[in-house]
C-alpha positions in Angstrom: -55.2 -72.4 48.7 -57.8 -72.2 45.9 -58.8 -68.7 44.8 -62.4 -69.4 45.9 -61.1 -69.9 49.4 -59.3 -66.6 49.7 -62.3 -65.1 51.4 -64.3 -67.0 53.9 -68.0 -67.6 53.1 -68.9 -64.8 55.6 -66.5 -62.4 53.9 -67.8 -63.3 50.5 -71.3 -62.5 51.8 -70.2 -59.2 53.3 -68.5 -58.2 49.9 -71.8 -59.1 48.1 -73.7 -57.1 50.6 -71.3 -54.2 50.1 -72.1 -54.3 46.4 -75.8 -54.4 47.1 -75.5 -51.4 49.4 -73.4 -49.5 46.8 -76.0 -50.2 44.1 -79.0 -49.4 46.2 -78.8 -45.7 45.5 -77.5 -45.8 42.0 -78.0 -47.1 38.5 -74.3 -48.0 38.5 -73.0 -51.6 38.5 -70.1 -53.0 40.6 -68.4 -56.4 40.2 -65.5 -58.1 42.0 -63.3 -60.7 40.2 -60.6 -62.8 41.8 -57.9 -64.8 40.1 -54.8 -66.5 41.6 -52.2 -65.0 39.3 -51.8 -62.2 36.8 -49.2 -62.6 34.1 -49.6 -59.1 32.6 -50.0 -55.7 34.1 -53.0 -55.8 36.4 -54.8 -52.9 34.7 -54.6 -54.6 31.3 -55.9 -57.8 32.8 -58.7 -55.9 34.5 -59.7 -54.5 31.1 -59.8 -58.0 29.7 -61.9 -59.3 32.6 -64.2 -56.3 32.3 -65.0 -57.2 28.7 -65.2 -60.9 29.4 -67.8 -60.2 32.1 -69.7 -58.0 29.6 -69.5 -55.0 31.9 -69.1 -52.7 28.9 -72.6 -53.6 27.9 -74.4 -51.8 30.7 -76.9 -49.2 29.4 -75.2 -46.2 30.9 -71.6 -47.5 30.7 -71.3 -47.1 34.4 -69.8 -50.4 35.6 -66.9 -50.6 38.1 -64.6 -53.6 38.4 -62.5 -54.5 41.4 -59.9 -57.0 40.1 -57.6 -59.0 42.4 -54.9 -61.5 41.6 -54.5 -62.9 45.1 -51.4 -65.1 44.8 -49.5 -62.4 43.0 -50.8 -59.6 45.3 -51.8 -57.4 42.4 -55.1 -55.5 42.0 -56.8 -52.9 39.8 -59.9 -50.8 39.9 -61.5 -49.7 36.7 -64.6 -47.9 35.7 -66.4 -47.8 32.3 -66.3 -44.7 30.1 -69.6 -43.4 31.5 -68.3 -43.0 35.0 -64.7 -42.3 34.0 -65.5 -39.0 32.3 -67.3 -37.8 35.4 -65.0 -38.6 38.3 -61.8 -36.7 39.2 -58.7 -37.8 37.4 -57.2 -39.4 40.5 -60.3 -40.9 41.9 -59.5 -44.6 41.0 -56.0 -44.1 42.4 -57.5 -42.7 45.7 -59.7 -45.8 45.9 -56.7 -48.1 45.3 -54.7 -46.3 48.0 -57.5 -46.7 50.5 -57.8 -50.4 49.7 -54.0 -50.8 49.9 -53.9 -49.3 53.3 -56.2 -52.1 54.5 -54.5 -54.8 52.4 -51.1 -53.9 54.1 -52.8 -54.9 57.4 -54.1 -58.2 55.8 -57.6 -56.8 56.0 -58.5 -57.8 52.5 -62.3 -58.0 52.7 -62.4 -54.7 54.7 -60.3 -53.0 52.1 -62.4 -54.3 49.2 -65.6 -53.3 51.0 -64.2 -49.8 51.6 -63.3 -49.4 47.9 -66.8 -50.6 46.9 -68.3 -48.1 49.2 -66.2 -45.3 47.7 -67.2 -46.3 44.2 -70.8 -46.5 45.2 -70.8 -42.9 46.6 -69.5 -41.6 43.2 -71.9 -43.7 41.3 -74.8 -42.3 43.4 -73.8 -38.8 42.6 -73.4 -39.2 38.9 -76.0 -42.0 38.3 -78.7 -41.7 40.8 -81.1 -44.6 41.3 -84.1 -44.6 38.9 -87.4 -46.2 39.7 -87.1 -48.5 36.7 -83.5 -49.5 37.5 -82.6 -53.1 36.7 -79.6 -54.9 38.3 -77.7 -55.6 35.1 -74.8 -57.5 36.6 -74.4 -60.2 39.3 -73.4 -59.0 42.7 -71.6 -62.3 43.4 -67.8 -62.5 43.2 -66.6 -64.1 40.0 -63.5 -66.3 40.0 -61.0 -67.8 37.6 -59.1 -66.9 34.5 
């Protein structure tokens, strides 16, 4: 199965809508990236993808990346320095645990949407929506190496 087919079209739309909902009340930015495999530690790979997607170039450094290597069953959640300095030390681990609870039941899109929702709530607290807010990053899932 190709990585683009891991989620159905309906699930991909729901994930994009979850990102839109998470970003409605915040100046923060959320992205989802899927790959088939991850040859290194998933957090390190997520950092590489974060930079490749130019997520570190947001104005307030408040981007959040959900990285999944679907064939290898690995994932990571990372936030940029602007959000990382404001959330509790274990926040991203809590998000991953919540997602993993869904993943163990093969509810991958639901788990991802829940993680996005949790990140959106924190972003809303620390980076409230501004009238002049611009969506700096795509809400679509990105795929590939």
